[in-house]
C-alpha positions as CSV (number, residue, x, y, z in Angstrom):
1,M,9.7,24.2,7.0
2,T,8.9,21.0,8.8
3,V,10.8,17.8,8.1
4,I,9.0,14.5,8.9
5,H,10.9,11.1,8.9
6,D,8.1,8.6,8.2
7,R,6.9,6.3,5.4
8,A,4.1,7.3,3.2
9,T,1.6,4.4,3.1
10,G,-1.2,6.0,1.1
11,V,-2.2,8.9,-1.2
12,D,-5.6,10.2,-1.8
13,R,-5.4,12.3,-5.0
14,D,-9.0,13.6,-4.8
15,A,-8.6,14.8,-1.1
16,R,-4.9,15.8,-2.0
17,T,-3.6,14.1,1.2
18,V,-0.8,11.7,2.0
19,T,-1.2,9.3,4.9
20,L,2.0,8.3,6.8
21,A,2.8,5.0,8.7
22,G,2.5,6.8,11.9
23,G,-1.1,7.7,11.2
24,A,-0.6,11.4,10.4
25,V,-2.6,12.7,7.1
26,L,-0.7,15.5,5.4
27,P,-2.4,17.8,3.0
28,Y,-0.6,18.9,-0.4
29,D,-0.7,21.4,-3.1
30,R,1.6,19.5,-5.3
31,L,3.1,16.0,-4.8
32,V,6.1,14.4,-6.2
33,L,6.6,10.9,-5.4
34,S,10.1,9.3,-5.6
35,P,9.8,5.8,-4.2
36,G,13.3,4.7,-5.2
37,I,14.1,1.5,-7.0
38,D,13.6,-2.2,-6.1
39,F,13.1,-5.4,-7.5
40,R,9.9,-7.3,-8.4
41,E,9.9,-10.9,-7.1
42,G,9.2,-13.3,-9.8
43,A,10.1,-10.9,-12.7
44,V,12.6,-13.6,-13.9
45,P,11.0,-17.0,-13.3
46,G,13.2,-19.2,-11.0
47,W,14.9,-16.1,-9.4
48,T,14.1,-14.5,-6.0
49,L,16.0,-11.8,-4.0
50,A,17.5,-14.8,-1.8
51,D,19.2,-15.9,-4.8
52,A,21.1,-12.7,-5.2
53,E,24.1,-14.2,-3.3
54,V,24.5,-17.1,-6.0
55,M,23.2,-15.3,-9.1
56,P,23.7,-11.6,-8.4
57,H,21.6,-8.8,-10.0
58,A,24.5,-6.2,-9.2
59,Y,22.2,-3.3,-10.0
60,K,22.9,-1.9,-6.4
61,A,26.4,-0.8,-5.8
62,G,28.3,-2.6,-2.9
63,P,28.4,-6.2,-2.2
64,Q,26.3,-7.2,-5.2
65,T,29.0,-5.5,-7.6
66,L,31.9,-7.0,-5.7
67,L,30.3,-10.4,-6.0
68,L,29.8,-10.0,-9.8
69,R,33.5,-8.9,-10.1
70,R,34.7,-12.0,-8.1
71,M,32.4,-14.2,-10.3
72,V,33.5,-12.7,-13.6
73,D,37.2,-12.9,-12.5
74,A,36.7,-16.6,-11.7
75,M,35.0,-17.6,-15.0
76,P,36.8,-20.4,-16.8
77,Q,38.5,-19.5,-19.9
78,G,35.9,-19.5,-22.7
79,G,33.1,-19.3,-20.1
80,L,29.7,-17.6,-20.8
81,F,28.3,-14.6,-19.0
82,V,24.6,-14.2,-19.3
83,M,22.6,-10.9,-18.7
84,I,18.9,-10.8,-18.5
85,A,17.7,-7.4,-19.3
86,P,14.6,-6.1,-17.7
87,P,11.4,-5.2,-19.6
88,N,10.3,-1.5,-20.0
89,P,9.8,0.6,-18.2
90,Y,12.8,1.0,-15.8
91,R,14.8,3.7,-14.2
92,C,18.1,3.7,-16.5
93,P,17.3,2.2,-20.0
94,P,21.0,2.0,-20.9
95,A,22.1,0.4,-17.6
96,P,22.0,-3.3,-18.6
97,Y,24.0,-2.6,-21.8
98,E,26.5,-0.4,-19.8
99,R,27.1,-3.2,-17.4
100,V,27.6,-5.6,-20.3
101,S,30.2,-3.3,-21.7
102,M,32.0,-3.1,-18.4
103,V,32.0,-6.9,-18.1
104,A,33.2,-7.1,-21.7
105,H,36.0,-4.9,-20.9
106,R,37.2,-6.8,-18.0
107,L,36.9,-10.1,-19.8
108,R,38.8,-8.8,-22.8
109,A,41.8,-8.4,-20.5
110,T,41.3,-11.5,-18.3
111,N,39.4,-14.0,-20.4
112,P,39.4,-13.0,-24.1
113,T,37.8,-16.2,-25.3
114,A,34.6,-15.7,-22.9
115,K,31.3,-14.9,-24.5
116,I,28.4,-12.7,-23.3
117,M,24.9,-13.2,-24.1
118,I,22.1,-10.7,-23.4
119,L,18.6,-12.1,-23.2
120,D,16.3,-9.2,-23.7
121,P,12.5,-9.1,-23.4
122,K,12.5,-5.9,-25.8
123,D,12.7,-5.6,-29.5
124,S,15.2,-2.7,-29.2
125,Y,16.7,-0.8,-26.4
126,S,18.1,2.8,-25.7
127,K,21.1,3.7,-27.6
128,Q,21.2,0.4,-29.3
129,T,23.2,1.5,-32.4
130,L,25.8,3.2,-30.3
131,F,26.2,0.2,-28.1
132,E,26.4,-2.4,-30.9
133,D,28.8,-0.2,-32.8
134,G,31.0,0.1,-29.8
135,W,30.8,-3.8,-29.1
136,L,31.7,-4.6,-32.6
137,K,34.9,-2.2,-32.6
138,H,36.1,-3.2,-29.1
139,Y,34.6,-6.6,-28.4
140,D,33.9,-8.4,-31.8
141,G,32.4,-11.7,-31.5
142,M,32.2,-11.5,-27.7
143,I,28.7,-10.1,-27.2
144,D,25.4,-11.6,-28.7
145,W,22.0,-9.9,-28.0
146,V,18.9,-12.2,-28.2
147,N,15.7,-10.3,-28.6
148,P,12.3,-11.7,-27.9
149,E,11.9,-13.1,-31.4
150,F,14.8,-15.6,-30.8
151,G,13.9,-16.2,-27.1
152,G,15.1,-13.2,-25.2
153,A,11.8,-12.9,-23.6
154,D,11.2,-16.5,-22.6
155,V,13.8,-17.2,-19.8
156,E,13.9,-19.1,-16.6
157,V,16.9,-19.5,-14.2
158,R,18.1,-22.1,-11.9
159,P,20.4,-20.5,-9.5
160,A,21.3,-23.8,-7.6
161,T,23.0,-25.0,-11.0
162,M,23.9,-21.5,-12.6
163,E,21.5,-22.4,-15.5
164,V,19.5,-20.1,-17.7
């Protein structure tokens, strides 16, 4: 087996080849592409990757999740946490709602009068009934899910003023 450390820059499905950044062209019998995850600039109007230090996405562990925790802990009593859920398709459909559940758990202990709003461009989401039943049982009145019919798909952010 040969291991090559290089970036794939092109795929020719008809010729069954992969072109690498170094110029090599490799033939294949079967191809599995795993490009990883990343963010789409402009997916949320007003937000760029540069704004992640002010308005964190926190989907990649490390500095982003630590920043989010510090921000949640610093929220004023009765403050509002807003999550903008991504449109389909994306890698882990329950992820935004799991994150909201973790934030709600933290807020219930440190800031029980805080509110969470999920702005969602989708009409429904993975495991919706399970999440909503759990939120009702553990965080009754804390979490509101806003679907596209009520404006969940029409959002813009202003990181400089922390407005949505």
